[in-house]
C-alpha positions as CSV (number, residue, x, y, z in Angstrom):
1,X,18.0,-43.2,-48.2
2,X,20.7,-45.3,-46.1
3,X,17.5,-46.2,-43.9
4,X,15.0,-47.4,-46.8
5,X,18.1,-49.7,-48.2
6,X,18.2,-51.2,-45.1
7,X,14.2,-52.0,-45.1
8,X,14.5,-53.2,-48.8
9,X,17.6,-55.4,-47.4
10,X,15.5,-56.9,-44.8
11,X,12.7,-57.9,-46.5
12,X,14.4,-59.1,-49.7
13,X,16.0,-61.5,-46.5
14,X,12.7,-62.5,-45.1
15,X,11.1,-63.4,-48.8
16,X,13.4,-65.3,-49.3
17,X,13.7,-66.8,-46.1
18,X,9.8,-67.7,-46.8
19,X,10.4,-69.2,-50.3
20,X,12.9,-71.5,-48.8
21,X,10.9,-72.7,-45.7
22,X,7.4,-73.0,-47.4
23,X,6.0,-75.8,-49.3
24,X,6.5,-76.2,-53.2
25,X,3.7,-74.4,-54.9
26,X,2.5,-73.6,-58.5
27,X,0.6,-70.7,-57.8
28,X,0.4,-67.5,-59.3
29,X,1.4,-65.3,-56.7
30,X,4.0,-68.0,-55.7
31,X,5.5,-67.4,-59.1
32,X,5.7,-63.7,-58.9
33,X,7.1,-63.5,-54.8
34,X,10.0,-66.2,-56.9
35,X,10.5,-63.1,-59.2
36,X,10.7,-60.4,-57.2
37,X,13.1,-62.5,-55.2
38,X,15.2,-63.1,-57.4
39,X,15.5,-59.5,-59.3
40,X,16.1,-58.4,-55.4
41,X,19.0,-60.7,-55.5
42,X,20.3,-59.6,-59.0
43,X,20.1,-55.6,-57.6
44,X,22.2,-56.1,-54.1
45,X,24.6,-58.2,-56.3
46,X,25.5,-55.4,-58.7
47,X,25.2,-52.8,-55.8
48,X,27.6,-54.1,-54.4
49,X,29.9,-55.6,-57.1
50,X,29.6,-52.4,-59.2
51,X,28.8,-50.1,-56.8
52,X,29.8,-47.1,-59.5
53,X,26.6,-47.6,-61.3
54,X,24.5,-46.5,-58.3
55,X,26.5,-43.6,-57.3
56,X,25.0,-40.5,-58.7
57,X,26.0,-36.2,-58.5
58,X,23.4,-34.7,-55.7
59,X,21.2,-32.6,-57.8
60,X,20.3,-29.1,-57.0
61,X,19.5,-28.8,-53.5
62,X,20.8,-32.5,-52.6
63,X,24.2,-32.1,-51.1
64,X,25.8,-34.5,-49.3
65,X,28.0,-33.9,-46.0
66,X,31.0,-33.9,-48.0
67,X,30.0,-31.2,-50.5
68,X,28.8,-29.3,-47.7
69,X,32.1,-29.5,-45.5
70,X,33.4,-28.2,-49.3
71,X,31.7,-25.2,-49.3
72,X,32.0,-24.4,-45.7
73,X,35.4,-24.9,-45.3
74,X,37.1,-22.0,-48.0
75,X,40.8,-22.2,-48.2
76,X,40.9,-18.1,-48.5
77,X,43.2,-18.0,-44.8
78,X,45.6,-20.1,-46.7
79,X,45.8,-17.7,-49.7
80,X,46.1,-14.7,-47.7
81,X,48.7,-16.2,-45.8
82,X,50.6,-16.9,-48.5
83,X,50.5,-13.6,-50.2
84,X,51.4,-11.9,-46.9
85,X,54.4,-14.7,-46.9
86,X,55.6,-13.1,-50.3
87,X,54.6,-9.6,-49.0
88,X,57.0,-9.7,-46.8
89,X,60.1,-11.9,-48.8
90,X,59.8,-8.9,-51.4
91,X,60.2,-6.4,-48.5
92,X,63.4,-8.1,-47.8
93,X,64.3,-8.4,-51.3
94,X,63.8,-4.4,-51.7
95,X,66.1,-3.6,-48.7
96,X,68.5,-5.9,-50.6
97,X,68.3,-4.1,-53.8
98,X,68.9,-0.7,-51.7
99,X,71.9,-1.8,-50.5
100,X,73.7,-4.8,-51.1
101,X,75.6,-5.0,-47.9
102,X,72.7,-5.2,-45.6
103,X,71.2,-7.9,-44.3
104,X,67.3,-7.9,-43.1
105,X,64.6,-9.7,-40.7
106,X,60.7,-9.0,-39.8
107,X,59.8,-9.7,-36.4
108,X,56.1,-9.9,-35.5
109,X,54.8,-10.0,-31.9
110,X,54.4,-13.3,-30.1
111,X,52.5,-12.4,-26.9
112,X,52.1,-16.1,-25.6
113,X,56.1,-16.7,-25.5
114,X,56.3,-12.8,-24.5
115,X,58.7,-11.6,-27.2
116,X,58.8,-11.2,-31.0
117,X,59.4,-14.2,-33.3
118,X,61.2,-13.8,-36.8
119,X,58.8,-14.2,-40.0
120,X,61.3,-14.3,-42.6
121,X,65.2,-13.2,-42.6
122,X,67.9,-12.4,-45.4
123,X,70.6,-14.3,-43.3
124,X,70.2,-17.3,-41.0
125,X,72.4,-15.4,-38.2
126,X,69.1,-13.4,-36.8
127,X,67.5,-15.3,-34.0
128,X,64.6,-17.1,-34.4
129,X,62.9,-15.5,-30.8
130,X,63.4,-11.9,-29.4
131,X,62.7,-11.6,-25.9
132,X,60.5,-8.7,-24.6
133,X,63.1,-7.4,-22.4
134,X,66.2,-7.3,-25.0
135,X,67.5,-3.7,-24.4
136,X,67.5,-3.1,-28.1
137,X,63.8,-4.1,-29.0
138,X,62.7,-2.4,-25.8
139,X,64.3,1.0,-27.7
140,X,62.5,0.2,-31.0
141,X,59.1,-0.2,-29.7
142,X,59.2,2.8,-27.3
143,X,58.9,4.8,-30.4
144,X,57.3,5.4,-34.0
145,X,60.4,6.3,-35.8
146,X,63.5,4.3,-37.0
147,X,65.9,3.9,-34.2
148,X,69.8,3.4,-34.9
149,X,72.4,1.7,-32.9
150,X,76.1,1.3,-32.6
151,X,77.9,-1.8,-31.3
152,X,79.9,-0.4,-28.0
153,X,80.5,-1.7,-24.3
154,X,77.4,0.2,-23.0
155,X,74.1,-1.2,-25.4
156,X,73.4,-5.2,-24.1
157,X,70.9,-7.6,-26.4
158,X,73.3,-7.4,-29.4
159,X,73.2,-12.0,-28.9
160,X,70.3,-12.2,-28.4
161,X,68.9,-10.6,-32.0
162,X,72.5,-11.8,-34.0
163,X,74.2,-14.2,-31.7
164,X,77.0,-15.2,-30.6
165,X,80.2,-13.6,-32.9
166,X,83.4,-11.5,-32.8
167,X,82.6,-8.0,-32.6
168,X,84.7,-5.1,-34.6
169,X,82.4,-2.3,-32.5
170,X,81.4,-0.8,-35.9
171,X,78.3,-3.2,-36.3
172,X,75.0,-1.3,-36.4
173,X,71.6,-2.3,-36.2
174,X,68.7,0.0,-37.6
175,X,65.2,-0.6,-36.2
176,X,61.7,0.2,-38.2
177,X,58.8,-0.3,-35.8
178,X,55.7,-2.0,-37.8
179,X,52.8,0.3,-36.7
180,X,49.1,-1.6,-36.7
181,X,46.2,0.0,-35.6
182,X,48.2,2.6,-33.5
183,X,50.2,-0.2,-32.1
184,X,53.8,-1.4,-32.9
185,X,53.2,-4.6,-33.1
186,X,57.0,-6.1,-35.1
187,X,59.8,-4.3,-36.5
188,X,62.0,-4.6,-39.6
189,X,66.3,-5.0,-38.5
190,X,68.7,-3.7,-40.7
191,X,72.4,-5.1,-39.7
192,X,75.4,-4.1,-41.2
193,X,78.9,-4.5,-40.4
194,X,80.2,-1.3,-40.9
195,X,78.3,2.4,-40.0
196,X,79.9,3.3,-43.0
197,X,77.6,1.7,-45.2
198,X,74.4,3.4,-44.0
199,X,73.4,6.3,-46.6
200,X,70.5,9.1,-45.2
201,X,68.1,8.3,-48.4
202,X,68.6,4.2,-47.5
203,X,66.9,4.9,-44.2
204,X,64.5,6.8,-45.8
205,X,63.4,4.1,-48.6
206,X,63.5,1.3,-45.5
207,X,61.1,3.0,-43.1
208,X,58.6,3.5,-46.4
209,X,59.0,-0.5,-46.6
210,X,58.1,-1.0,-43.0
211,X,54.8,1.7,-43.8
212,X,54.5,-1.0,-47.3
213,X,54.2,-4.0,-44.7
214,X,51.8,-2.0,-42.2
215,X,49.1,-1.1,-45.5
216,X,49.3,-4.8,-46.4
217,X,48.2,-6.2,-42.8
218,X,45.6,-3.3,-42.7
219,X,44.1,-4.8,-46.1
220,X,44.2,-8.2,-45.2
221,X,42.6,-7.6,-42.3
222,X,39.5,-5.7,-44.1
223,X,40.0,-8.2,-46.6
224,X,39.2,-11.1,-44.6
225,X,36.5,-9.4,-42.6
226,X,34.5,-8.6,-45.9
227,X,35.1,-12.7,-46.5
228,X,31.3,-14.0,-46.2
229,X,29.8,-15.6,-49.0
230,X,32.1,-18.7,-49.4
231,X,31.7,-20.2,-53.3
232,X,32.4,-16.1,-54.5
233,X,35.0,-16.2,-51.9
234,X,37.1,-19.1,-53.0
235,X,37.6,-17.2,-56.0
236,X,38.4,-13.9,-54.4
237,X,41.0,-15.9,-52.7
238,X,42.0,-17.3,-56.1
239,X,42.6,-13.6,-57.4
240,X,44.1,-12.5,-55.0
241,X,46.4,-15.7,-54.4
242,X,47.3,-15.8,-58.2
243,X,48.0,-12.4,-58.4
244,X,51.8,-11.3,-57.3
245,X,51.9,-7.6,-56.1
246,X,54.3,-7.1,-58.7
247,X,52.0,-8.4,-61.4
248,X,50.9,-6.7,-64.7
249,X,47.5,-4.3,-64.3
250,X,46.1,-5.9,-67.2
251,X,46.4,-9.2,-65.8
252,X,44.4,-7.9,-62.9
253,X,41.5,-6.6,-64.9
254,X,41.6,-9.9,-67.3
255,X,40.8,-11.5,-64.0
256,X,37.7,-9.5,-63.0
257,X,36.6,-10.0,-66.3
258,X,36.0,-13.7,-65.6
259,X,35.2,-13.2,-62.3
260,X,32.0,-10.7,-63.1
261,X,31.2,-13.5,-66.1
262,X,30.7,-15.9,-64.0
263,X,28.5,-14.5,-61.3
264,X,26.6,-11.8,-62.8
265,X,24.4,-10.9,-65.6
266,X,25.2,-7.8,-67.9
267,X,25.5,-6.8,-71.1
268,X,28.3,-4.3,-70.7
269,X,30.9,-4.2,-67.7
270,X,33.1,-1.4,-67.8
271,X,36.3,-0.7,-65.6
272,X,37.7,2.6,-65.6
273,X,41.3,4.7,-63.5
274,X,40.6,8.3,-63.0
275,X,44.0,9.9,-65.0
276,X,46.5,11.9,-62.5
277,X,44.7,15.4,-62.9
278,X,41.3,13.1,-61.3
279,X,39.2,15.2,-63.6
280,X,39.2,12.4,-66.6
281,X,38.5,8.4,-66.4
282,X,40.3,6.3,-68.4
283,X,38.8,3.3,-70.2
284,X,40.9,0.4,-68.6
285,X,38.7,-2.7,-69.8
286,X,35.3,-3.3,-71.6
287,X,32.9,-6.8,-71.5
288,X,30.2,-6.6,-73.6
289,X,28.6,-4.0,-75.9
290,X,31.9,-2.1,-76.9
291,X,29.8,0.4,-79.5
292,X,29.5,4.1,-77.1
293,X,33.6,3.5,-75.9
294,X,36.1,1.2,-75.4
295,X,39.4,0.7,-73.9
296,X,42.1,3.2,-74.2
297,X,39.3,6.1,-74.4
298,X,39.2,9.2,-71.8
299,X,36.1,10.8,-70.9
300,X,35.4,13.9,-68.8
301,X,33.8,12.3,-65.4
302,X,31.8,15.2,-64.2
303,X,28.0,14.7,-65.3
304,X,28.4,11.5,-66.4
305,X,26.9,8.3,-65.5
306,X,30.3,6.4,-65.0
307,X,31.8,8.5,-63.3
308,X,29.2,9.2,-60.5
309,X,30.1,6.5,-58.0
310,X,33.9,8.0,-58.7
311,X,32.6,11.3,-57.4
312,X,30.4,10.8,-54.9
313,X,32.1,8.1,-53.9
314,X,29.3,5.4,-53.0
315,X,27.7,2.8,-54.7
316,X,24.8,3.4,-57.4
317,X,22.2,1.1,-58.0
318,X,19.2,1.9,-60.5
319,X,16.9,0.0,-63.3
320,X,16.4,3.3,-64.6
321,X,19.3,5.5,-64.7
322,X,17.9,8.2,-67.1
323,X,14.6,9.1,-64.4
324,X,17.3,9.1,-61.2
325,X,20.0,11.2,-63.0
326,X,17.9,12.8,-66.3
327,X,21.3,15.4,-66.0
328,X,23.7,12.8,-66.8
329,X,25.1,11.3,-69.9
330,X,26.8,8.0,-69.9
331,X,30.3,8.8,-71.1
332,X,30.0,12.1,-73.5
333,X,27.0,14.5,-74.3
334,X,24.0,13.6,-76.0
335,X,25.1,9.9,-76.3
336,X,22.6,8.7,-73.0
337,X,19.8,8.4,-76.0
338,X,22.0,6.9,-78.3
339,X,22.5,3.5,-76.0
340,X,19.3,1.9,-74.3
341,X,20.9,0.9,-71.3
342,X,18.2,1.0,-68.4
343,X,19.9,-0.8,-65.1
344,X,23.1,0.1,-64.1
345,X,25.2,-1.1,-61.0
346,X,28.2,1.0,-60.3
347,X,31.1,0.6,-57.2
348,X,33.9,2.8,-56.9
349,X,37.7,1.8,-56.5
350,X,39.4,3.5,-53.6
351,X,42.9,4.6,-52.3
352,X,43.1,5.7,-48.7
353,X,38.9,6.4,-49.0
354,X,39.9,8.3,-52.5
355,X,38.3,7.2,-55.5
356,X,40.5,6.2,-58.1
357,X,38.1,4.3,-60.6
358,X,34.5,2.5,-60.7
359,X,33.3,-0.9,-61.5
360,X,30.3,-0.2,-63.4
361,X,28.0,-3.0,-64.8
362,X,24.7,-2.3,-67.0
363,X,21.8,-3.9,-68.5
364,X,19.5,-2.9,-71.9
365,X,16.3,-4.2,-69.9
366,X,15.1,-2.5,-66.8
367,X,16.0,-5.1,-63.9
368,X,17.5,-4.2,-60.6
369,X,20.7,-5.7,-59.3
370,X,20.1,-7.4,-56.2
371,X,21.6,-7.0,-52.8
372,X,23.5,-10.0,-53.3
373,X,25.0,-8.7,-57.0
374,X,25.5,-5.5,-55.0
375,X,27.4,-6.8,-51.8
376,X,29.4,-9.4,-54.0
377,X,30.0,-6.9,-56.4
378,X,31.4,-4.1,-53.4
379,X,33.2,-7.0,-52.2
380,X,35.1,-7.9,-55.4
381,X,35.6,-3.6,-55.8
382,X,37.3,-3.7,-51.9
383,X,39.6,-6.7,-53.1
384,X,40.8,-4.9,-56.3
385,X,40.8,-1.9,-54.2
386,X,43.4,-3.2,-52.1
387,X,45.7,-4.9,-55.1
388,X,45.7,-1.9,-56.9
389,X,46.8,-0.2,-53.8
390,X,49.7,-2.7,-53.4
391,X,50.7,-2.6,-57.0
392,X,51.0,1.3,-56.9
393,X,53.0,1.3,-53.7
394,X,55.3,-1.3,-54.7
395,X,56.2,0.2,-57.9
396,X,56.6,3.5,-56.1
397,X,58.8,2.3,-53.7
398,X,60.7,-0.3,-56.2
399,X,61.6,2.9,-58.5
400,X,63.0,4.8,-55.8
401,X,65.1,1.2,-54.9
402,X,66.5,0.7,-58.6
403,X,67.7,4.4,-59.2
404,X,70.4,6.4,-58.0
405,X,69.1,9.3,-56.0
406,X,71.6,12.0,-57.2
407,X,71.6,11.0,-61.0
408,X,68.1,9.7,-60.9
409,X,69.9,6.8,-63.3
410,X,69.5,2.9,-62.5
411,X,72.0,2.2,-59.2
412,X,75.4,-0.2,-59.7
413,X,73.3,-3.1,-58.8
414,X,69.6,-2.4,-60.7
415,X,72.0,-2.4,-63.8
416,X,73.3,-5.0,-63.7
417,X,70.2,-7.2,-63.2
418,X,69.3,-5.5,-66.6
419,X,72.6,-6.3,-68.1
420,X,71.8,-9.7,-67.0
421,X,68.3,-9.7,-68.6
422,X,69.5,-8.2,-72.0
423,X,72.3,-10.3,-72.2
424,X,69.9,-13.2,-71.7
425,X,67.9,-12.1,-74.2
426,X,70.8,-11.5,-76.5
427,X,72.0,-14.8,-76.5
428,X,68.4,-16.6,-77.6
429,X,67.3,-14.2,-80.2
430,X,70.9,-13.9,-81.7
431,X,70.9,-10.3,-81.3
432,X,74.5,-8.2,-80.5
433,X,74.7,-5.4,-77.6
434,X,76.9,-2.6,-77.0
435,X,78.4,-1.4,-73.5
436,X,80.1,1.6,-73.0
437,X,82.2,2.5,-69.7
438,X,82.3,6.2,-69.1
439,X,84.5,8.0,-66.3
440,X,84.8,11.8,-65.5
441,X,88.6,13.2,-66.3
442,X,89.9,14.4,-63.6
443,X,86.9,14.6,-61.5
444,X,88.5,14.4,-58.0
445,X,90.3,18.2,-58.5
446,X,86.5,19.4,-59.0
447,X,85.7,18.1,-56.1
448,X,89.1,19.2,-54.2
449,X,88.5,23.0,-55.9
450,X,85.0,23.7,-55.8
451,X,83.2,21.5,-53.2
452,X,80.8,18.3,-53.8
453,X,77.6,20.5,-54.0
454,X,79.2,21.5,-57.2
455,X,80.7,18.3,-58.2
456,X,76.8,17.2,-57.6
457,X,75.7,19.8,-60.4
458,X,78.8,18.1,-62.5
459,X,77.4,14.6,-62.3
460,X,73.6,15.1,-62.5
461,X,74.5,17.4,-65.4
462,X,76.5,14.9,-67.1
463,X,74.3,12.0,-66.1
464,X,71.4,14.5,-68.2
465,X,73.7,14.8,-71.4
466,X,74.4,10.7,-71.3
467,X,70.3,10.0,-71.2
468,X,69.6,12.3,-73.7
469,X,71.9,11.0,-76.1
470,X,70.4,7.2,-75.9
471,X,67.1,5.8,-77.5
472,X,64.2,4.8,-74.9
473,X,65.2,0.9,-75.2
474,X,68.9,1.6,-74.3
475,X,70.1,1.1,-70.3
476,X,71.6,4.5,-68.6
477,X,73.2,3.8,-65.4
478,X,75.5,5.1,-62.6
479,X,77.6,2.4,-62.0
480,X,80.4,4.5,-59.5
481,X,81.1,7.6,-58.1
482,X,81.7,9.8,-61.3
483,X,81.6,6.3,-63.6
484,X,78.5,5.4,-65.6
485,X,77.6,2.3,-68.0
486,X,75.5,2.9,-71.2
487,X,73.7,-0.6,-72.5
488,X,72.6,-0.3,-76.1
489,X,70.4,-3.0,-77.1
490,X,70.5,-5.0,-80.4
491,X,73.4,-3.0,-81.2
492,X,77.0,-3.7,-83.0
493,X,80.1,-1.4,-82.0
494,X,79.8,0.4,-85.5
495,X,76.9,1.6,-84.3
496,X,77.9,2.4,-80.9
497,X,80.8,3.8,-81.5
498,X,79.1,7.2,-83.2
499,X,77.0,7.6,-80.0
500,X,79.6,7.4,-77.6
501,X,81.3,10.2,-79.7
502,X,78.4,12.0,-79.4
503,X,78.9,11.8,-76.0
504,X,82.1,12.5,-74.9
505,X,82.1,15.7,-77.4
506,X,79.0,16.9,-75.9
507,X,80.4,16.8,-72.0
508,X,83.6,18.5,-73.4
509,X,81.7,21.5,-75.3
510,X,79.5,22.2,-72.4
511,X,80.2,24.9,-69.8
512,X,79.1,23.5,-66.2
513,X,77.9,26.9,-64.8
514,X,76.7,26.9,-61.2
515,X,76.8,29.7,-58.7
516,X,79.1,32.1,-60.3
517,X,81.8,29.0,-61.0
518,X,82.6,28.0,-64.3
519,X,84.8,24.6,-65.4
520,X,85.2,22.9,-68.3
521,X,85.4,18.8,-68.0
522,X,85.9,15.5,-70.5
523,X,85.2,12.6,-70.4
524,X,86.9,9.1,-71.2
525,X,84.9,5.9,-72.8
526,X,85.5,2.0,-73.8
527,X,83.6,0.3,-75.7
528,X,82.5,-3.3,-75.8
529,X,80.2,-5.7,-77.5
530,X,78.3,-8.8,-77.1
531,X,79.2,-11.6,-78.6
532,X,82.2,-9.8,-80.4
533,X,84.2,-9.0,-77.4
534,X,82.8,-11.4,-74.7
535,X,79.7,-13.5,-73.9
536,X,79.6,-13.1,-69.9
537,X,78.4,-9.7,-68.5
538,X,81.6,-9.7,-66.0
539,X,84.2,-10.5,-68.8
540,X,82.5,-7.6,-70.8
541,X,82.8,-5.1,-67.8
542,X,86.1,-5.6,-68.0
543,X,87.2,-5.4,-71.4
544,X,84.9,-2.1,-71.8
545,X,86.4,-1.0,-68.8
546,X,90.4,-1.9,-69.9
547,X,89.4,0.4,-73.2
548,X,88.4,3.0,-71.0
549,X,91.7,3.2,-69.3
550,X,93.3,3.3,-72.5
551,X,91.8,6.3,-73.5
552,X,92.7,8.5,-70.2
553,X,96.2,6.9,-70.4
554,X,96.4,8.5,-74.2
555,X,94.9,12.0,-72.4
556,X,91.3,10.8,-72.0
557,X,88.3,12.6,-73.8
558,X,88.0,10.4,-76.9
559,X,86.5,6.5,-77.3
560,X,88.3,3.4,-77.5
561,X,87.5,0.0,-78.4
562,X,88.2,-3.2,-76.9
563,X,91.0,-5.0,-78.0
564,X,89.4,-8.9,-79.5
565,X,92.3,-10.8,-78.1
């Protein structure tokens, strides 16, 4: 195009030069040449003075060089790196949730510099780079299991990890190796200033977190290797980048619907996930025709078209499915004749090579889905499977990390986090809150007389009694050793009092019988309300705690409401 314009400008130049040199002439041909020259000058003037009038969007198949570059330069790698970074940050946040006294850092191998580079850390004390020959790190990468190091004069390498500082000798470091394709490629380091902070259960949870990183890296590799269609990849990248591991499941399904509408032609889109017993499928999303089945309904997977790819674990594609699978129903017995869907493309969703659901598209006309459709839907389902996998793993680890291992109630930190959320919500909507702090009376003597195993039994039973006496919307936590806390949502003090009294009475009336030991025990409770007694979390806890100790001072086994002074 540029070449032809250059030729036209050169021809115009010589035409004007000819008219300028040639003697004046009034012939018709001469007048036509004058007109062409003047018209050419006008066009040239406008094209250079107002270039926007001559710019146009490229038609289909007429891509500019810049548009080609844009298409061939998707930002998926950036999106994956961003999600990887957020994954590591969430792992470190969960370590702090497990135990606020822990500090943590994640290191990955740096072959070029012969060591390990810090990817993320909770405190700046951790070194940015650790050499391969560090004694502690060498011990970590030689095993697939966690390694515990207590600071002493014999082991070296602490300064290379934490830096120079005054050591007390009680510091402890736990290294959790991170595996990738069977090889150690990094490690998660957890540091505490005193070895007494370590709990066996904490170590198990953090070990799961290190494996969580491994699964994430494997999923990232698989996902990136599958990204072959540039434009579809960019949309997948947006899906992957926008959805957090903590995102709601329904948000993911809505994003899938948007992608499928943009790239596929169908009369019905159905997303199914298997139920816990694996025999049934739950409809999670329907787009298009809803007459046969809708969201929230369940169906038996066996002998159904929408369960076929789940059972077989492979893609199903047909433009006359009722001829290929005459014994199959779509969802329910007899419905293969009720609805005239002819073409089907169904791809399974998988977790650890096990089918957990399917994405199915159907057409009323007998027009088979193309190889490109199959490839793109398989790509989408692979990505969705990874996201679902991450979300489920996150939920498991998160639930473990925020609950007390003995009683199953929220732990101290998780309870305070929920308290902050609820008090903020109550302030916005002008609601009231009730806080009940409970502490078992003379519990130390139970442990001393009958042992800690019996004491643990009593704590579990007491936690069950408390949880059974509150509503689903209320928040219950194990606040300390034998201390519990209950947050009653949208409830005033007058409504809190009967509930607290019922808990106290239920515990006093129960005989704790275990292993031939029978004990009766009581509990003391203190009440404080928002905003009646205070408007901040710490102040409310302080008021309720003081009221609880007033109860104990009066003999226990009762409830005291905090003073408003």
